[in-house]
C-alpha positions in Angstrom: 329.7 86.3 -33.0 327.0 88.2 -34.9 323.3 87.4 -34.4 323.1 85.8 -37.9 326.1 83.6 -37.2 324.7 82.6 -33.8 321.3 81.7 -35.4 323.1 79.6 -37.9 325.0 77.8 -35.1 321.9 77.2 -33.0 319.5 76.1 -35.8 321.5 73.1 -36.8 320.6 69.6 -38.0 320.3 66.9 -35.4 321.5 63.4 -35.7 317.9 62.4 -36.8 318.0 64.9 -39.6 315.6 67.4 -38.1 316.5 70.9 -37.2 316.8 72.2 -33.6 315.1 75.5 -33.1 315.9 77.4 -29.9 316.6 80.9 -28.5 318.2 83.2 -31.2 317.1 80.9 -34.1 315.4 82.7 -36.9 313.8 82.1 -40.3 310.8 80.5 -41.9 311.1 77.4 -39.7 310.7 79.6 -36.6 307.7 81.4 -38.2 306.0 78.0 -38.9 306.5 76.9 -35.3 305.2 80.3 -34.0 302.0 79.9 -36.0 301.5 76.4 -34.6 302.0 77.8 -31.1 299.6 80.7 -31.7 302.2 83.4 -31.1 303.2 86.3 -33.4 305.1 84.8 -36.3 308.0 87.2 -36.6 310.6 84.5 -37.4 312.6 85.4 -34.3 312.9 82.8 -31.5 312.9 85.1 -28.5 311.8 84.8 -24.9 308.1 84.8 -25.7 308.4 82.0 -28.2 310.6 80.0 -25.8 307.9 80.3 -23.1 305.2 79.3 -25.6 307.3 76.2 -26.4 307.7 75.4 -22.7 304.0 75.8 -22.1 303.2 73.5 -25.1 305.7 70.9 -23.9 304.3 70.9 -20.4 300.7 70.6 -21.6 301.5 67.7 -23.8 303.7 65.6 -21.5 307.0 66.4 -23.3 310.4 67.3 -21.9 310.1 70.9 -20.9 313.3 72.4 -22.3 312.0 75.3 -24.5 313.7 73.7 -27.6 311.9 72.5 -30.7 313.6 69.2 -31.4 312.2 66.3 -33.4 309.6 65.2 -30.8 308.3 68.6 -30.1 308.2 69.5 -33.8 306.2 66.3 -34.5 303.7 67.2 -31.7 303.3 70.6 -33.2 302.5 69.1 -36.5 305.6 70.4 -38.3 307.4 68.5 -40.9 304.8 67.8 -43.6 302.7 65.4 -41.5 305.5 62.9 -40.9 306.1 62.5 -37.2 309.7 62.3 -36.0 308.9 59.1 -34.0 306.7 57.5 -36.7 304.1 58.2 -39.4 300.5 59.1 -38.4 297.9 56.3 -38.8 295.2 56.5 -41.4 292.4 58.9 -40.7 289.9 56.1 -40.2 292.1 54.4 -37.6 292.8 57.8 -35.9 289.1 58.4 -35.6 288.6 55.0 -33.9 291.4 55.4 -31.4 290.4 59.0 -30.7 287.0 57.7 -29.7 288.6 55.1 -27.4 290.7 57.8 -25.8 287.8 60.2 -25.3 289.0 62.8 -27.8 287.3 64.6 -30.6 287.2 62.1 -33.4 288.3 64.4 -36.2 290.7 61.9 -37.8 293.7 64.3 -37.4 296.7 62.8 -35.6 297.8 66.0 -34.0 299.6 67.0 -30.8 296.6 66.4 -28.4 296.0 62.9 -29.9 299.7 62.0 -29.8 300.0 63.1 -26.2 297.0 61.1 -25.2 298.5 58.0 -26.9 301.7 58.5 -25.0 299.8 58.8 -21.7 297.9 55.6 -22.6 301.1 53.8 -23.5 302.7 54.9 -20.2 299.7 53.7 -18.2 299.6 50.3 -19.9 303.3 49.4 -19.8 303.8 49.9 -23.5 306.8 51.7 -25.2 306.1 55.4 -24.8 306.8 56.6 -28.3 303.5 58.1 -29.5 303.5 55.6 -32.4 300.2 53.7 -33.0 301.6 50.3 -33.7 300.0 46.8 -33.4 300.5 46.5 -29.6 299.0 49.9 -28.9 296.1 49.3 -31.2 295.5 45.9 -29.6 295.6 47.5 -26.1 293.1 50.1 -27.2 290.9 47.5 -28.8 291.1 49.2 -32.2 291.4 47.4 -35.5 294.0 48.8 -38.0 291.1 48.7 -40.5 288.7 50.5 -38.3 285.9 52.2 -40.3 285.9 56.0 -40.8 282.5 56.3 -39.0 283.6 54.7 -35.7 283.2 56.8 -32.7 282.3 60.1 -34.5 280.8 62.4 -31.8 277.7 64.5 -32.2 278.2 67.9 -33.5 278.3 70.6 -30.8 275.6 73.2 -30.5 276.1 76.4 -32.6 276.6 78.4 -29.4 279.3 76.1 -28.2 281.1 76.4 -31.6 281.0 80.1 -31.4 282.3 80.2 -27.8 285.2 77.9 -28.8 286.1 80.0 -31.8 286.1 83.1 -29.6 288.4 81.5 -27.0 290.7 80.1 -29.7 291.1 83.6 -31.1 292.8 84.5 -27.8 295.3 81.6 -27.7 298.7 83.1 -27.0 297.4 86.1 -25.1 299.0 86.9 -21.7 297.6 86.1 -18.3 296.5 88.9 -16.1 295.0 88.5 -12.7 291.5 89.9 -12.8 291.9 90.4 -16.6 288.9 90.8 -18.9 290.7 91.4 -22.1 292.3 94.8 -21.6 296.0 93.7 -21.4 295.3 90.1 -20.6 292.8 87.5 -19.3 292.2 85.5 -16.2 290.4 82.2 -16.5 286.8 83.2 -15.7 287.3 86.5 -17.6 288.1 84.6 -20.7 285.1 82.2 -20.4 282.7 85.0 -19.5 283.8 86.9 -22.6 283.9 83.9 -25.0 280.4 82.8 -23.9 279.2 86.3 -24.2 280.3 86.3 -27.8 278.0 83.3 -28.3 275.1 85.1 -26.6 275.4 83.4 -23.2 275.7 85.4 -20.0 277.9 84.0 -17.2 278.8 85.3 -13.7 282.3 86.7 -13.2 284.1 84.1 -11.1 284.9 80.4 -11.8 283.2 79.4 -8.5 280.0 81.2 -9.6 280.2 79.7 -13.1 280.4 76.2 -11.5 276.9 76.8 -10.3 275.2 77.5 -13.6 273.9 75.2 -16.3 273.7 71.4 -15.9 276.4 69.0 -14.9 278.1 66.9 -17.6 279.8 63.5 -17.1 283.5 63.7 -18.1 282.9 61.1 -20.8 280.2 63.2 -22.3 282.0 66.5 -22.6 281.6 68.3 -25.9 282.9 71.5 -27.4 281.5 74.6 -25.7 281.1 73.0 -22.2 282.7 74.7 -19.3 285.4 72.5 -17.5 286.6 73.2 -14.0 289.8 72.4 -12.1 290.9 72.8 -8.5 294.3 74.5 -8.9 294.7 75.9 -5.4 292.8 73.5 -3.1 289.7 75.7 -2.8 287.4 74.0 -5.3 286.5 75.2 -8.8 289.3 77.8 -8.9 290.0 77.4 -12.6 287.7 77.2 -15.6 288.1 76.7 -19.3 286.0 76.0 -22.4 286.1 72.5 -23.9 287.2 72.3 -27.5 286.1 68.6 -27.6 285.9 65.6 -25.3 289.6 65.7 -24.4 290.9 69.2 -24.6 290.1 72.8 -23.5 291.2 76.4 -23.8 291.8 78.4 -20.7 293.7 81.4 -19.4 296.5 79.7 -17.4 299.3 81.6 -15.5 301.4 80.8 -18.6 298.9 82.5 -20.9 295.9 81.4 -22.9 296.5 78.0 -24.2 294.8 74.7 -25.3 295.5 71.8 -23.0 294.2 68.3 -22.1 291.3 67.8 -19.8 292.0 64.3 -18.5 295.8 63.9 -18.8 298.8 65.0 -16.6 298.4 68.0 -14.4 294.9 68.9 -15.6 293.5 65.4 -15.1 294.8 65.4 -11.6 293.0 68.6 -10.8 289.7 68.1 -12.7 286.6 68.7 -10.7 283.7 68.7 -13.2 282.0 70.1 -16.3 278.8 72.2 -16.9 276.7 72.7 -20.0 275.3 76.2 -20.4 273.1 78.0 -23.0 
């Protein structure tokens, strides 16, 4: 079978009417997914794209199979804003529920918000579907008519925004032990570089970075704060830069990626946050 024929076989409609994208798929749908994942958008679903999909699924509490089906596509924000498991709520309602969940209240029902809703539903015995229906809204204490101004957080400092922008520019880059940008990053190498782009000097290791600045309560984290995790039992062995109250960018062993702070693996290993600059 030719590569083109194989791609046609593998990128086939599902029963729900969505398209499955997996290894050897190709075309504009793959390019769109790659852009959402922060990898090179060459339209070819190869090993790097599959790994990026698996990283994304793992970080957002989805089934880790490396295939972009309806649920993963919805979490990536593909499909014109209509989630495979239900429509996104209005922006005003989204802002209110984001504030309740401890996320950046930007009014966009994207992958981090949907994953947090699913985590909340699981913890409260609700149907885990990522849909913000009446029961989920009631459990959150949010009115379906919540005002647009509810829970809007204070804007981060300019230095924090600059550091976040620098870190985000590296999403998709490979992990390299001891890496400081020449061929890859390790966690503290990335934070040191990103903060440096914002005019803030940091020491080299995550342990040393945990000793600078001032401590921040988890509920008060904002974009630009350093967040720390114990990934090997030795203390603050991993560090990232918060992109808002509920998510961070860090150089993981799977590459530079944005992930949750409080949910799943990361929530279980969280040790603290510091505000610098």
